[in-house]
C-alpha positions as CSV (number, residue, x, y, z in Angstrom):
1,M,-10.0,-0.7,-41.5
2,S,-8.8,-4.1,-40.3
3,P,-8.9,-5.1,-36.7
4,T,-6.1,-6.1,-34.3
5,I,-6.1,-8.1,-31.1
6,E,-5.0,-6.3,-28.0
7,P,-3.5,-8.0,-24.9
8,G,-6.2,-9.9,-23.2
9,G,-8.0,-10.8,-26.4
10,T,-10.1,-7.7,-27.0
11,V,-10.3,-6.5,-30.6
12,A,-9.3,-3.0,-31.8
13,T,-9.6,-1.5,-35.2
14,A,-6.3,-0.7,-37.0
15,S,-5.3,0.5,-40.5
16,P,-5.3,-2.1,-43.3
17,G,-2.0,-4.0,-43.3
18,S,-1.2,-3.4,-39.7
19,T,-2.4,-6.8,-38.5
20,S,0.4,-9.1,-37.4
21,S,0.8,-12.3,-39.4
22,T,2.3,-14.0,-36.4
23,A,0.0,-16.0,-34.2
24,R,0.4,-15.0,-30.5
25,A,-1.2,-17.7,-28.4
26,T,-0.9,-19.4,-25.1
27,A,-2.7,-22.4,-23.7
28,T,-5.7,-21.8,-21.4
29,A,-5.3,-23.3,-17.9
30,D,-8.9,-23.4,-16.5
31,P,-10.2,-26.9,-16.9
32,A,-13.8,-25.8,-16.5
33,A,-13.3,-23.7,-19.7
34,G,-11.3,-26.3,-21.5
35,T,-7.7,-26.0,-22.7
36,W,-6.9,-24.8,-26.2
37,R,-3.4,-25.8,-27.2
38,P,-1.9,-24.2,-30.4
39,A,0.4,-25.9,-32.8
40,R,1.7,-25.2,-36.3
41,S,-1.3,-26.6,-38.3
42,A,-4.0,-26.9,-35.7
43,T,-5.3,-26.0,-32.2
44,T,-6.7,-28.7,-30.0
45,L,-9.3,-28.5,-27.3
46,T,-9.2,-30.7,-24.2
47,L,-11.9,-30.8,-21.5
48,D,-11.8,-32.9,-18.4
49,G,-8.6,-34.5,-19.7
50,A,-10.2,-35.6,-23.0
51,E,-9.3,-34.2,-26.5
52,L,-12.7,-33.1,-27.8
53,A,-11.9,-31.0,-30.9
54,R,-9.2,-30.1,-33.4
55,Y,-9.3,-26.7,-35.1
56,D,-7.4,-27.1,-38.3
57,H,-6.0,-24.0,-39.9
58,G,-6.9,-25.2,-43.3
59,S,-3.6,-24.6,-44.9
60,T,-3.6,-27.9,-46.8
61,V,-7.1,-27.6,-48.2
62,E,-7.0,-27.6,-52.1
63,R,-8.1,-24.3,-53.7
64,V,-11.1,-25.9,-55.4
65,H,-12.5,-26.6,-52.0
66,S,-12.1,-23.0,-50.8
67,P,-9.4,-23.3,-48.1
68,R,-10.5,-22.3,-44.7
69,P,-10.1,-23.2,-41.0
70,F,-12.4,-25.9,-39.7
71,L,-13.2,-28.0,-36.7
72,H,-12.7,-31.7,-37.1
73,P,-12.9,-34.1,-35.4
74,V,-15.3,-32.9,-32.8
75,R,-16.2,-35.5,-30.2
76,T,-18.7,-36.2,-27.5
77,L,-17.3,-36.7,-24.0
78,G,-17.6,-40.4,-24.7
79,G,-15.4,-40.1,-27.8
80,S,-18.0,-40.4,-30.6
81,V,-17.0,-38.2,-33.5
82,L,-19.9,-35.9,-34.7
83,T,-18.2,-34.2,-37.7
84,D,-17.1,-35.5,-41.1
85,L,-14.3,-34.2,-43.3
86,A,-14.3,-34.1,-47.1
87,P,-16.8,-36.9,-47.5
88,A,-17.0,-38.5,-51.0
89,D,-20.4,-36.9,-51.7
90,H,-19.2,-33.3,-50.9
91,L,-15.4,-33.1,-50.7
92,H,-15.7,-29.4,-49.8
93,H,-17.7,-30.1,-46.6
94,L,-15.1,-29.5,-43.8
95,G,-16.5,-30.5,-40.3
96,L,-17.7,-27.2,-38.8
97,S,-16.7,-24.1,-40.8
98,A,-17.7,-20.7,-42.0
99,A,-18.5,-20.9,-45.7
100,L,-20.3,-18.6,-48.1
101,P,-21.1,-19.8,-51.7
102,D,-21.4,-16.4,-53.4
103,V,-19.7,-13.2,-52.3
104,D,-19.8,-11.0,-55.4
105,G,-19.4,-14.2,-57.4
106,T,-16.5,-15.6,-55.4
107,S,-17.1,-19.0,-53.8
108,F,-16.0,-19.4,-50.2
109,W,-17.9,-22.7,-50.0
110,G,-15.9,-24.8,-52.4
111,G,-16.9,-27.1,-55.2
112,R,-19.3,-26.1,-58.0
113,T,-21.2,-22.9,-58.2
114,Y,-24.9,-22.8,-59.2
115,V,-25.3,-20.6,-62.2
116,R,-28.8,-19.4,-63.2
117,D,-30.2,-21.2,-66.3
118,Q,-27.0,-23.3,-66.4
119,G,-27.0,-25.3,-63.2
120,S,-24.0,-26.4,-61.0
121,T,-20.8,-25.5,-62.8
122,L,-17.2,-25.8,-61.8
123,L,-15.8,-22.3,-62.0
124,D,-12.4,-20.8,-61.3
125,N,-13.8,-18.6,-58.6
126,H,-12.7,-20.2,-55.3
127,G,-11.6,-17.8,-52.5
128,R,-9.8,-18.6,-49.3
129,Q,-9.7,-17.6,-45.7
130,R,-6.4,-16.5,-44.3
131,V,-5.7,-16.4,-40.5
132,T,-3.7,-13.2,-39.7
133,E,-3.7,-13.3,-35.9
134,T,-4.7,-15.6,-33.1
135,R,-4.9,-15.0,-29.4
136,I,-5.9,-17.5,-26.7
137,P,-6.5,-15.7,-23.4
138,S,-4.7,-17.5,-20.6
139,T,-6.5,-16.2,-17.5
140,D,-10.2,-16.0,-16.4
141,D,-9.9,-12.2,-16.5
142,E,-8.6,-12.2,-20.0
143,R,-11.3,-14.6,-21.1
144,E,-14.0,-12.4,-19.5
145,R,-12.7,-9.3,-21.4
146,A,-12.4,-11.2,-24.7
147,G,-15.8,-13.0,-24.2
148,A,-14.3,-16.2,-25.6
149,D,-11.5,-18.8,-25.3
150,V,-10.0,-18.1,-28.7
151,V,-10.0,-14.9,-30.6
152,Q,-8.9,-14.9,-34.2
153,L,-8.6,-12.4,-37.1
154,L,-9.0,-13.6,-40.7
155,T,-9.0,-12.1,-44.2
156,W,-11.2,-13.5,-46.9
157,D,-9.4,-13.3,-50.3
158,D,-11.1,-13.7,-53.6
159,E,-9.9,-16.0,-56.5
160,D,-7.3,-13.4,-57.3
161,D,-6.1,-13.2,-53.7
162,A,-7.5,-9.8,-53.2
163,P,-9.1,-9.1,-49.8
164,V,-12.9,-8.7,-49.8
165,L,-13.8,-9.3,-46.2
166,H,-12.2,-9.1,-42.7
167,E,-13.4,-11.3,-39.9
168,V,-13.2,-11.5,-36.1
169,R,-13.8,-15.1,-35.1
170,T,-14.3,-16.4,-31.6
171,L,-14.5,-20.0,-30.2
172,T,-15.7,-20.9,-26.7
173,A,-16.2,-24.3,-25.1
174,R,-17.8,-25.2,-21.7
175,S,-18.6,-28.3,-19.8
176,L,-22.2,-29.1,-18.9
177,G,-21.2,-32.1,-16.7
178,D,-22.9,-34.8,-18.7
179,A,-22.4,-33.0,-22.0
180,W,-20.4,-30.1,-23.4
181,T,-21.2,-27.0,-25.5
182,L,-19.3,-25.1,-28.2
183,R,-19.9,-21.6,-29.6
184,W,-18.5,-20.3,-32.9
185,T,-19.1,-16.6,-33.7
186,S,-17.9,-15.0,-37.0
187,T,-18.3,-11.2,-37.4
188,L,-17.6,-10.3,-41.0
189,R,-17.0,-6.7,-42.2
190,A,-17.0,-5.3,-45.7
191,D,-13.9,-3.1,-45.4
192,V,-12.9,-2.9,-49.0
193,R,-16.1,-2.2,-51.0
194,D,-19.8,-2.8,-51.2
195,L,-20.6,-6.5,-51.4
196,S,-23.6,-8.8,-52.2
197,L,-24.0,-12.2,-50.7
198,G,-26.0,-15.0,-52.4
199,S,-26.6,-18.7,-52.5
200,P,-27.8,-21.3,-55.0
201,A,-31.3,-20.4,-54.0
202,T,-30.9,-16.7,-54.8
203,N,-29.4,-17.8,-58.1
204,G,-32.3,-20.0,-59.1
205,R,-32.2,-23.2,-57.2
206,P,-35.2,-23.3,-54.7
207,G,-34.5,-24.6,-51.2
208,A,-30.7,-24.5,-51.6
209,G,-30.1,-21.4,-49.6
210,Y,-27.0,-22.8,-47.8
211,G,-24.1,-20.7,-46.6
212,G,-23.0,-19.4,-43.3
213,L,-21.8,-21.6,-40.4
214,F,-22.4,-25.2,-41.5
215,W,-21.9,-28.4,-39.5
216,R,-21.4,-31.6,-41.5
217,L,-22.0,-34.9,-39.6
218,G,-20.9,-38.4,-40.5
219,D,-23.1,-41.2,-41.6
220,A,-25.3,-43.1,-39.2
221,D,-27.5,-46.2,-39.4
222,V,-30.5,-44.2,-38.2
223,T,-30.9,-40.4,-37.9
224,V,-33.9,-38.6,-36.3
225,V,-34.2,-34.8,-36.8
226,L,-35.8,-32.8,-34.1
227,S,-36.8,-29.1,-34.0
228,E,-39.0,-26.7,-32.2
229,D,-41.5,-27.1,-35.0
230,G,-41.6,-30.9,-34.9
231,T,-39.8,-34.1,-36.0
232,G,-38.3,-34.7,-39.5
233,E,-36.1,-33.1,-42.1
234,E,-39.0,-31.7,-44.0
235,V,-40.2,-29.8,-40.9
236,A,-36.8,-28.4,-39.8
237,H,-35.5,-27.4,-43.3
238,G,-36.4,-23.8,-43.9
239,S,-37.8,-23.3,-40.5
240,T,-36.6,-20.5,-38.1
241,S,-36.6,-22.9,-35.1
242,R,-34.2,-21.7,-32.3
243,W,-32.7,-25.2,-32.4
244,V,-32.4,-28.4,-34.5
245,A,-31.1,-31.7,-33.3
246,F,-29.6,-34.8,-34.9
247,V,-30.2,-38.0,-32.9
248,Q,-27.9,-40.6,-34.6
249,S,-27.7,-44.3,-33.9
250,T,-25.1,-46.7,-35.3
251,G,-25.0,-50.2,-33.8
252,T,-25.4,-49.8,-30.1
253,V,-24.2,-46.2,-29.9
254,T,-26.5,-43.3,-29.9
255,T,-25.5,-39.6,-29.8
256,T,-27.3,-36.3,-30.0
257,L,-26.0,-33.1,-31.6
258,V,-28.1,-30.0,-30.8
259,L,-27.4,-26.9,-33.0
260,V,-28.7,-23.6,-31.7
261,Q,-28.9,-20.1,-33.3
262,P,-29.3,-16.8,-31.5
263,D,-32.9,-16.2,-30.4
264,T,-32.6,-12.5,-31.4
265,D,-31.4,-13.2,-35.0
266,R,-33.2,-16.3,-36.3
267,R,-32.4,-17.4,-39.8
268,P,-34.0,-20.3,-41.9
269,W,-32.1,-23.6,-41.4
270,F,-30.6,-25.3,-44.3
271,L,-30.8,-28.9,-43.2
272,R,-30.2,-32.3,-44.8
273,A,-30.8,-35.7,-43.3
274,S,-31.7,-38.0,-46.2
275,E,-28.8,-37.4,-48.7
276,Y,-26.4,-36.7,-45.8
277,D,-26.6,-35.2,-42.3
278,G,-25.7,-31.6,-41.9
279,A,-27.2,-28.2,-41.0
280,G,-26.6,-24.5,-40.5
281,P,-28.5,-21.2,-40.4
282,A,-28.7,-19.7,-43.9
283,A,-27.0,-16.3,-44.4
284,A,-28.8,-15.7,-47.8
285,W,-31.8,-18.1,-47.8
286,S,-34.0,-16.7,-50.6
287,E,-32.8,-13.2,-51.3
288,R,-29.3,-11.7,-51.8
289,V,-27.9,-9.8,-48.8
290,S,-26.3,-6.4,-49.4
291,M,-23.2,-5.5,-47.4
292,P,-22.4,-1.8,-48.0
293,R,-18.8,-0.9,-47.3
294,G,-18.3,-0.7,-43.5
295,R,-21.3,-3.0,-42.8
296,Q,-20.9,-6.0,-40.5
297,L,-22.6,-9.4,-40.6
298,T,-22.5,-11.7,-37.6
299,L,-22.9,-15.4,-37.8
300,E,-23.2,-17.5,-34.7
301,L,-23.8,-21.2,-33.9
302,V,-23.9,-23.0,-30.6
303,A,-23.6,-26.8,-30.4
304,V,-24.4,-29.2,-27.6
305,L,-22.8,-32.7,-27.9
306,V,-24.4,-35.5,-25.9
307,D,-23.7,-39.2,-25.5
308,G,-27.1,-40.9,-25.8
309,P,-30.5,-39.9,-27.1
310,V,-32.3,-36.7,-26.1
311,E,-36.1,-36.6,-26.2
312,P,-37.7,-33.5,-27.8
313,H,-39.1,-32.3,-24.6
314,A,-35.7,-32.3,-23.0
315,V,-33.9,-30.2,-25.6
316,P,-35.1,-26.7,-24.4
317,E,-33.6,-27.4,-21.0
318,L,-30.4,-28.5,-22.5
319,V,-30.3,-25.3,-24.6
320,A,-30.9,-23.2,-21.5
321,R,-28.0,-24.9,-19.7
322,A,-25.7,-24.1,-22.7
323,D,-26.9,-20.5,-22.8
324,Q,-26.1,-20.1,-19.1
325,A,-22.7,-21.8,-19.4
326,L,-21.7,-19.6,-22.3
327,A,-23.1,-16.4,-20.9
328,G,-20.3,-13.8,-20.8
329,G,-17.9,-16.3,-22.5
330,C,-16.7,-17.7,-19.2
């Protein structure tokens, strides 16, 4: 059963094929919540008069990179960009996106697939995410009912363009005064058949349990990684810390990106800061995840973007402010 979006942004379940392919969207008007403005190929977010993010529909992404919507650029209030798009080292890294490397053998991550006893191999197994409906609540009441600023329905198609997953995705942004916060939630449902989710780690590459919501940052002269468990990539990678933070410095400019996962559903962090800067909670860290038909899997990531450095002792208070601002989606 595929969902549909009712007036006001709430989601209802409908029969497969009944979801409208036409995006129904209006711009939000409350500046405290930010303004999301839809266009043909992207939706932009402005807050306090500044354009802070662009949500690209992903229609021009090549199939080998697993086409999908993504957020890029995403900026601090001061204008520093904290995402990277298709960097030379990983052309399939697309800012902030939902990406799974192995759904019954289909790659929704892009690039090469890790094959046991063979290594990373370029296969003809790239799926795509297809937006079927979008609604942007236009009033405070509608946002409260929807619990988000943007509600979107997507279908995940395999390499043969056959649907394997349906998704309800929500995006929410709030001002914190001297910073701002963004929440991305993806609820995936196995409507078609039983599924199995994996990663390079589950296929024989230890420590490479990536897949889920993944944030790719740009390069910096100096990067310091913080987490509840301590400082450094080796401490944060694989930990179930509530949050991790990238303090990046380039020239005279320093920024901080704090990534937060739900306290009630902690997953190991896949995190890199030596080869490149990027992180996300892992959906299938070391063992395959079964999704029987009808089962749901929810992925959620909150980001806090700050101009300037944030000391480790100050991060929990920043996370608490973001939690409070996002409570109820409004």
